[in-house]
N, C-alpha and C positions, 0 to 999 in steps of 0.2 A: 504494499500499498503505499509507504514511504518513496517509492520509487515510481509510483504512478503520479503521486502527489509531487514531487520535482519534476517530471515530464511536462505536468499542466502547467504548472510554473515557470516553469519555460518556454513553455508555449505562451504562456502573459505575458512574460518579460517580452519577447520578438514583436506578438503581436501588435503590444503599446507603444513600442517605438517603430512599427511598421509605418502606422498611419500619418505620424510625425515626424518622421527617423531623422531629416537634413536640419527642420528647425528645432528639434529638441539637441540632437548633437551641438549643433552650433550654440543654444542656450547655456547647456554644459558648460563647450568650451570654453563661454565667454566667462564664467562664472556666475551667473546667474538663476540659473537651479541647480536645484542637487537633488540626492535622494535622502527621503526623511527616513529615520528609523519605524516608521510605522507602516513603511508601504507604497506610502504617496511620493510623489515629487515638491519640495517647498519652492520658497522666493529666498534664494541666498541672501539677495539685496532687496529690503523692501523699493525701495527707486526704479524696479526693474519696467522698462518700458509695458505700454496694455497691450500689445499682444503675446508681449511673453507669459503677462500674468493671465492673458485667456490659455495661451497655449496648457498652462498648468491645469486652470481649470478643467480644459475638455480633456487631456489625459487622465488626469485624476480620476473623470467620469468613469472614462470607459476601464481603470481600475478597482474602482469599487462594484462597479458590473462584473468583473471575471473575478475578483474575490468573491462575491457572493456566491456565483455558481460555483467555483472549485470548491468554497467553503458547506454549498449544498451536496456537493457530489461523494463530496469526502466526510459527511456528518460532522465536520466542527465548527469553530465559531468564526465569522468572518474575518474579526480580529488576528486568529491564531493564523488564516491563510495570507493575510497580510503580511504579517512579521516574518512569514515562512520566507514569502517574495521579499522584503525587505531584505533579509540578511545575502537571497540569491542579489537582488541588484545592485547590492554595495562592494560584492564580489566581483562584480560585474564589470562594476565602474572603472573608465579609463585614469590611468597616472592623472592628477593635477584637475579632474574633477572633484566634484563639492559631495560629501556623504554628513548625516548628522550622527552623531556622538556624542550619548549624554545629552541633548540637546542643544550640544553646541555643533556650528558646522567647520570641519575639518577637509582642509585639500588633504587626496588620496597620492 
């Protein structure tokens, strides 16, 4: 079951990045957004442009939907699905991009 769960989370990761790959990659590389410890994207800088804020809202909406689907399929809480995804996303974050650790933004 753990292996299936990881496969589902990996597919979620790829799906959530696929729709906005170029914009999300750019926003991350510019240090405007990063991977939060709760599985969602966060604004590293509050003064991010409006289009970046919109991107975060859209991607987080997609993630929430996928987390709910994965949780339902595996009989686990949505927050647990999100936490597992957060760990995987942090591991896959490119060097120089931001991840959240203990509530603070850290450049990987």
